[in-house]
MIBA-67239 format. One record per residue (C-alpha): residue number from 1; residue in one letter; x, y, z. Coordinates in steps of 0.25 Angstrom, whole numbers. Example, Ala and Ser with C-alpha at 12.3 -4.5 7.8 and 13.67 -1.06 7.14 Angstrom:
2
1;a;49;-18;31 $
2;s;55;-4;29 $
REM end
This chain:
420
1;m;408;426;125 $
2;m;402;414;131 $
3;s;403;419;144 $
4;l;396;433;140 $
5;i;385;427;136 $
6;l;383;418;146 $
7;r;385;431;154 $
8;k;375;437;150 $
9;k;366;427;150 $
10;k;366;424;165 $
11;i;365;439;166 $
12;w;351;439;158 $
13;m;346;428;165 $
14;r;348;434;178 $
15;q;341;447;173 $
16;m;330;438;168 $
17;k;329;431;183 $
18;r;328;446;190 $
19;n;317;451;180 $
20;n;309;439;182 $
21;q;312;440;197 $
22;v;307;454;196 $
23;k;295;449;187 $
24;q;292;440;198 $
25;t;292;449;211 $
26;n;283;459;202 $
27;t;273;448;198 $
28;k;273;443;213 $
29;s;271;459;216 $
30;m;259;460;207 $
31;i;254;447;213 $
32;t;254;452;228 $
33;l;248;467;221 $
34;f;236;459;216 $
35;l;234;449;228 $
36;a;235;463;236 $
37;i;225;470;227 $
38;g;216;458;227 $
39;l;215;456;242 $
40;i;212;470;244 $
41;i;201;469;234 $
42;s;195;457;240 $
43;i;196;463;254 $
44;i;188;475;248 $
45;v;178;466;239 $
46;s;177;457;253 $
47;k;175;470;261 $
48;q;164;474;252 $
49;v;157;461;251 $
50;q;157;459;267 $
51;d;151;471;269 $
52;s;141;470;258 $
53;m;136;457;264 $
54;l;137;462;278 $
55;n;126;473;274 $
56;k;118;461;267 $
57;i;118;452;279 $
58;s;114;453;293 $
59;i;124;444;303 $
60;v;119;438;313 $
61;s;127;436;326 $
62;a;117;430;335 $
63;i;103;425;336 $
64;g;93;425;349 $
65;i;82;415;349 $
66;d;70;420;360 $
67;k;58;413;363 $
68;n;43;419;367 $
69;e;29;416;366 $
70;k;27;419;351 $
71;g;40;411;347 $
72;y;54;413;345 $
73;i;62;427;344 $
74;a;74;426;335 $
75;s;85;436;337 $
76;i;96;440;328 $
77;q;109;447;331 $
78;i;113;455;319 $
79;y;127;460;316 $
80;n;129;475;313 $
81;p;142;476;303 $
82;t;143;489;304 $
83;a;146;487;320 $
84;n;159;481;315 $
85;s;164;492;306 $
86;k;172;503;311 $
87;e;163;513;310 $
88;g;151;505;318 $
89;a;159;504;330 $
90;a;145;511;338 $
91;e;137;502;329 $
92;i;127;491;335 $
93;g;135;478;332 $
94;a;122;470;330 $
95;y;107;470;329 $
96;t;97;460;334 $
97;y;86;457;327 $
98;s;73;448;332 $
99;a;59;442;327 $
100;q;49;431;332 $
101;g;45;419;323 $
102;r;37;405;328 $
103;t;51;398;326 $
104;i;65;404;326 $
105;p;67;403;312 $
106;e;56;412;309 $
107;a;61;420;319 $
108;i;73;423;311 $
109;d;67;423;298 $
110;r;59;436;303 $
111;i;72;442;309 $
112;h;76;440;294 $
113;n;65;448;290 $
114;k;67;459;297 $
115;l;80;461;291 $
116;a;85;466;277 $
117;r;99;458;277 $
118;t;100;443;276 $
119;i;104;437;291 $
120;f;116;430;291 $
121;l;117;420;302 $
122;d;130;413;299 $
123;n;138;421;310 $
124;t;129;420;321 $
125;e;137;417;333 $
126;v;127;415;345 $
127;a;111;409;347 $
128;v;105;415;359 $
129;l;92;409;365 $
130;g;83;416;375 $
131;e;80;408;388 $
132;s;64;409;385 $
133;l;69;401;372 $
134;v;77;390;378 $
135;k;65;389;391 $
136;s;55;386;380 $
137;d;63;377;369 $
138;e;69;365;368 $
139;i;84;368;364 $
140;s;87;361;352 $
141;s;73;365;346 $
142;i;79;381;348 $
143;t;92;377;340 $
144;h;86;370;328 $
145;y;85;384;322 $
146;f;100;385;324 $
147;m;105;372;318 $
148;r;95;373;307 $
149;e;99;388;301 $
150;s;110;384;292 $
151;n;113;398;294 $
152;l;117;398;307 $
153;p;130;393;311 $
154;a;132;381;318 $
155;n;140;385;331 $
156;i;131;396;333 $
157;k;131;397;349 $
158;i;118;395;356 $
159;v;116;402;370 $
160;i;105;407;379 $
161;s;99;420;384 $
162;k;95;420;399 $
163;g;87;431;404 $
164;v;86;438;390 $
165;k;81;436;377 $
166;a;89;432;366 $
167;e;84;443;358 $
168;k;89;454;369 $
169;l;102;447;372 $
170;l;107;449;356 $
171;q;103;464;359 $
172;i;112;467;370 $
173;f;125;476;367 $
174;t;137;469;370 $
175;p;151;476;374 $
176;v;163;472;366 $
177;q;156;463;355 $
178;k;146;473;349 $
179;i;136;459;346 $
180;s;131;453;358 $
181;g;131;439;348 $
182;n;146;440;345 $
183;r;147;443;360 $
184;l;140;431;365 $
185;d;147;422;357 $
186;e;161;429;363 $
187;m;156;424;376 $
188;l;152;411;373 $
189;t;165;409;367 $
190;r;172;415;379 $
191;k;164;406;389 $
192;r;168;393;381 $
193;e;181;395;391 $
194;s;174;394;404 $
195;w;161;385;397 $
196;g;169;376;387 $
197;n;160;374;375 $
198;l;148;375;385 $
199;t;146;387;377 $
200;d;148;382;364 $
201;i;132;379;362 $
202;t;127;378;347 $
203;s;115;370;341 $
204;n;121;359;336 $
205;k;127;356;350 $
206;i;113;356;358 $
207;k;109;349;346 $
208;e;120;338;350 $
209;m;117;339;365 $
210;v;103;338;362 $
211;n;103;326;355 $
212;r;114;319;364 $
213;k;106;321;376 $
214;r;118;317;385 $
215;t;121;332;391 $
216;e;111;344;393 $
217;l;113;356;386 $
218;t;119;369;392 $
219;i;118;382;384 $
220;p;126;395;388 $
221;y;115;407;392 $
222;i;117;422;391 $
223;s;112;432;402 $
224;i;113;449;401 $
225;k;118;454;412 $
226;g;113;468;414 $
227;d;103;477;408 $
228;l;98;470;395 $
229;l;89;484;392 $
230;k;104;492;391 $
231;g;110;481;385 $
232;s;103;481;373 $
233;s;109;496;371 $
234;k;121;500;364 $
235;d;123;508;378 $
236;n;128;493;383 $
237;i;139;493;378 $
238;e;143;507;378 $
239;k;144;507;393 $
240;a;158;503;401 $
241;t;147;493;408 $
242;p;137;486;398 $
243;e;124;486;405 $
244;a;122;471;400 $
245;l;131;460;396 $
246;i;128;447;390 $
247;e;133;436;398 $
248;i;135;421;397 $
249;e;130;416;410 $
250;g;128;401;411 $
251;l;124;388;405 $
252;a;108;384;401 $
253;v;105;369;403 $
254;f;96;363;395 $
255;k;88;350;398 $
256;h;81;340;387 $
257;q;84;353;377 $
258;r;75;362;387 $
259;f;83;372;396 $
260;s;84;369;410 $
261;y;91;380;418 $
262;w;104;388;419 $
263;l;117;387;424 $
264;s;123;400;431 $
265;s;137;403;426 $
266;s;143;398;438 $
267;e;137;383;435 $
268;s;140;385;421 $
269;n;155;387;423 $
270;l;155;376;433 $
271;y;148;367;422 $
272;g;156;371;413 $
273;l;169;366;420 $
274;t;161;353;421 $
275;k;156;350;408 $
276;t;166;354;398 $
277;k;181;358;397 $
278;i;184;372;403 $
279;r;197;380;398 $
280;d;193;394;408 $
281;t;184;398;417 $
282;t;183;404;432 $
283;l;177;398;443 $
284;i;174;401;458 $
285;t;175;393;468 $
286;k;174;396;485 $
287;c;183;394;495 $
288;q;181;381;503 $
289;r;188;388;515 $
290;g;182;402;519 $
291;s;175;411;509 $
292;g;178;417;495 $
293;y;181;411;481 $
294;v;191;406;472 $
295;t;191;411;457 $
296;w;197;403;446 $
297;k;200;406;433 $
298;d;208;399;421 $
299;v;198;386;425 $
300;r;200;374;416 $
301;g;190;362;418 $
302;k;190;350;412 $
303;p;180;339;417 $
304;v;177;323;416 $
305;i;165;316;417 $
306;q;166;301;421 $
307;i;156;291;424 $
308;q;157;284;439 $
309;d;150;271;439 $
310;k;146;260;429 $
311;k;133;257;433 $
312;g;120;263;440 $
313;a;118;277;440 $
314;p;126;285;432 $
315;a;138;293;440 $
316;f;149;303;436 $
317;l;161;310;441 $
318;l;164;325;435 $
319;q;179;328;437 $
320;l;184;341;433 $
321;q;198;346;432 $
322;i;200;361;435 $
323;k;211;369;432 $
324;g;212;383;436 $
325;k;220;397;441 $
326;l;215;404;453 $
327;s;209;419;451 $
328;d;205;423;464 $
329;v;204;418;479 $
330;s;196;425;490 $
331;c;199;414;499 $
332;n;208;415;511 $
333;l;218;406;507 $
334;d;233;408;502 $
335;t;234;404;489 $
336;s;250;402;489 $
337;t;251;388;495 $
338;i;248;373;488 $
339;k;239;371;500 $
340;a;231;383;497 $
341;i;229;380;483 $
342;s;226;365;484 $
343;s;216;372;494 $
344;l;210;380;482 $
345;e;211;367;474 $
346;h;201;360;482 $
347;d;192;371;487 $
348;a;190;374;472 $
349;e;186;359;470 $
350;l;176;358;481 $
351;e;169;370;477 $
352;l;169;366;462 $
353;q;165;352;464 $
354;k;153;357;473 $
355;q;149;366;463 $
356;i;149;356;451 $
357;n;142;347;459 $
358;q;130;357;462 $
359;l;130;360;446 $
360;i;130;344;446 $
361;v;119;343;455 $
362;k;111;354;448 $
363;t;111;348;433 $
364;q;107;333;440 $
365;n;95;341;446 $
366;k;91;348;432 $
367;k;95;334;426 $
368;t;103;340;416 $
369;d;116;333;414 $
370;i;124;345;407 $
371;n;138;339;412 $
372;g;137;328;403 $
373;f;137;317;411 $
374;g;128;309;403 $
375;e;138;311;391 $
376;v;149;304;397 $
377;l;139;293;403 $
378;y;135;292;386 $
379;r;151;291;383 $
380;k;155;282;393 $
381;q;145;272;396 $
382;p;134;273;383 $
383;k;126;261;387 $
384;r;124;268;401 $
385;w;120;281;394 $
386;n;109;275;386 $
387;k;103;270;399 $
388;v;100;284;406 $
389;k;100;292;393 $
390;n;85;295;391 $
391;n;85;297;406 $
392;w;100;304;408 $
393;n;94;318;415 $
394;s;87;309;426 $
395;v;100;299;427 $
396;y;109;313;428 $
397;s;102;319;438 $
398;t;105;307;449 $
399;a;119;303;444 $
400;q;131;304;453 $
401;i;141;314;448 $
402;q;154;317;457 $
403;t;163;329;453 $
404;n;177;329;454 $
405;v;184;343;453 $
406;k;200;344;454 $
407;v;204;359;454 $
408;d;219;363;449 $
409;l;225;378;453 $
410;m;235;380;441 $
411;d;237;395;445 $
412;i;234;404;456 $
413;g;238;417;447 $
414;e;240;431;456 $
415;i;232;428;468 $
416;s;238;431;480 $
417;s;243;421;490 $
418;s;242;430;502 $
419;l;227;427;503 $
420;k;225;424;519 $
REM end
């Protein structure tokens, strides 16, 4: 009798356990269902809120500042949300609005008055400074607005428009990327491979360099290649070959906050190698024996500046270690031999050393230390720096600077070895 009772009890307990498991499973299923429903509702509500917000604000992708005899011209490029939808594939990616003012803030405020929606500056990626502006005003006075405006992001990138007003540059229709401001940001990011951190010029960085007074400032400049008028038409992106393209051409050099001169594209690439650590760029060197050129790809460089003497006028040694691969060789040379490879490396060292020396002489003649020789003197011999800092550009112009370039060929790629 007792055993029968125990057996029934076990059966009852097993049944209860199964029931509890079923209840737990049902509870979990209900929770999962409620969570799924809640997620769907939140997505729908979020989408509606986002659409509602986009209809109430004007999101700025880029700002342009120009100057004329009447004052400042501010231009803002406003994102068109319709262009990002499936139905808006043919829509214009952005609209540009401009206004004149006695100051930059006044010009921006006048644009506010033209628009029914609130201007949202938090997403601004690029600020374009017109050539006339940077040639007339000190760079720090220009960037004060970007630092004081709390709604602008701190990492907004600053570039200069050469040969074209910033207002007109923002009106260019760019292929692939509908918004020219976004296109500029993409180009600057990609250019970082060959120019390092020279493309990341923000208002905070400008303030830091101006206050240091040890290295002169450089800022990337943009130009338009092609027909500006046709580039401002939507037809520019509807052709296989656009009539006008935006191009990062080189770097603008400043002296005591004032614009001084332009560095060409090749000079800027060379300067990037001698100034900062480079991960990927392309170089072209002449063949020392006969005519022809050597194209180097995937070039990596690491510069080091050393002080050569302890007393007297400062003297420096710029050492540059370069590694790269062969992309093309038009020299009368068989690339299959070790001797030929050594010859290519040696020729490249001589050619690059010559180009670097020419660039350094140019900066010395202009009294603009853009490589940071003064910065090295400040860090390694601060007492000596204090004696020359007030007259550093003049001291730099007569400083003895030696260069030493070492080139290592990492790979000849698929280049034929039968060049003779």
